[in-house]
N, C-alpha and C positions, 0 to 999 in steps of 0.2 A: 456409824449409825446401825449398820447391819449387826455388828458385834453386840450392841445394846439390845437389839431385838432378839438375837439368839439367847442371850442371858435371860431376858425377861420371859421368853417362852419356856426355856429350860426350867427356870425357877417356878413358873406357873405350873408346869407338869410335875414339879417336885423331884426333878432329876439333879443329881450332882454332875459335875463336869465329867467325872469318870464314867457314870452311867450313860451320858450322852455319847461319849467317845465309843463305848462298847456297842451301843445301839446303832451308831452311824458308821462304825468301822474307821473312824478318824482318830488319830493319835490325840490323847488328852492334852498334850502340850500345844498342839495345833488349835484345839478348841479354845484353850486358854488365850492364845494369841488372837484368835478371832474376837473373843469377848472383850479383850483389852484394846482392840483396835490397832494392834501391832501389824496384823495381816488381814487382808480381806479374802474370804473364801472364793475360789473359782466356782463357776456355775455347777459343775458336777458335785463339788463338795457341799455346796449350799443345798442341792437337791437331796443329798444323803441326810443332811441335818434336818431338813424339812420333813422327810419321810420318817426319820427317827422320832420326831416330835408330833407326828400325826397331822402335819400341816401341808398346805399347798405352798409351794416355793414362792408364790406371788406375795405372801404376807411379808416377805423380806424386802420387797421393792418399795422404794420411797414414793410417797404421794405428795404433791405440792399443794397442801391445804393451807392457804394463806388468808382467805377471805371467808366471810359468812356465806357467800355464794358457793364457794368450794365445799363447805360443810353441807349445805343444802343439797348440792348435787350428789354428794356421797350418800346422804340419807335417802334420797330418791332411788338411787341405785340399790341400796340395801333393801328398801321397801319392795322393790321389784323382785328381788331375789328371795326374801324370806318372810315377807308380809309382817311388817311391824305395826304396832298400835301406839297411839299417843293418848295420854290422859292428863288432865290437870290435877295436881295434888291440892289438899286443903290450904297449903301455904303458897299457892299460886305458882308452883314450879311445874315443870312438865316431866312426866314419867314416860319412859320408852319401854314398851314390852313387846315380846315376840310371840306370835301364835305357835311357832315351832317349839316344841318342848326341849329339843336339843339346844336350841339357841338360848332359851330361858335358863337352862341348867348351866350353860357355858357362862352367861353373864352373871348369874348368881355366884358361881365360883370365882369369876374375875373380880366381882365386888368384894368378896371375902379376901382375895389375894391383895387387892388394893386398899383393904381396911375401910371400906365404905360402909 
């Protein structure tokens, strides 16, 4: 699971495995093994990768989100941290927006990355 997250964030940033290796100071073969799930990074290696990607190492931790209640709890936590807004769209879906321009830019980029 950690390897998939490393790859997703690396690709989101537009980095190759070689670039991530150079930025983190970790051998490219090791990065490849992490991404393939052959090896799991030790905490210090994960910290280097997170720093190279401009992230907090906590993004690589697993959350047990299994129920609607878990999702709601996470949304409340996000709202407390970055002040999100909800609005209903004409087709009766809910749109999530952030008052923080950095968050808006991040999610706009993420939507492009996910082809939304």
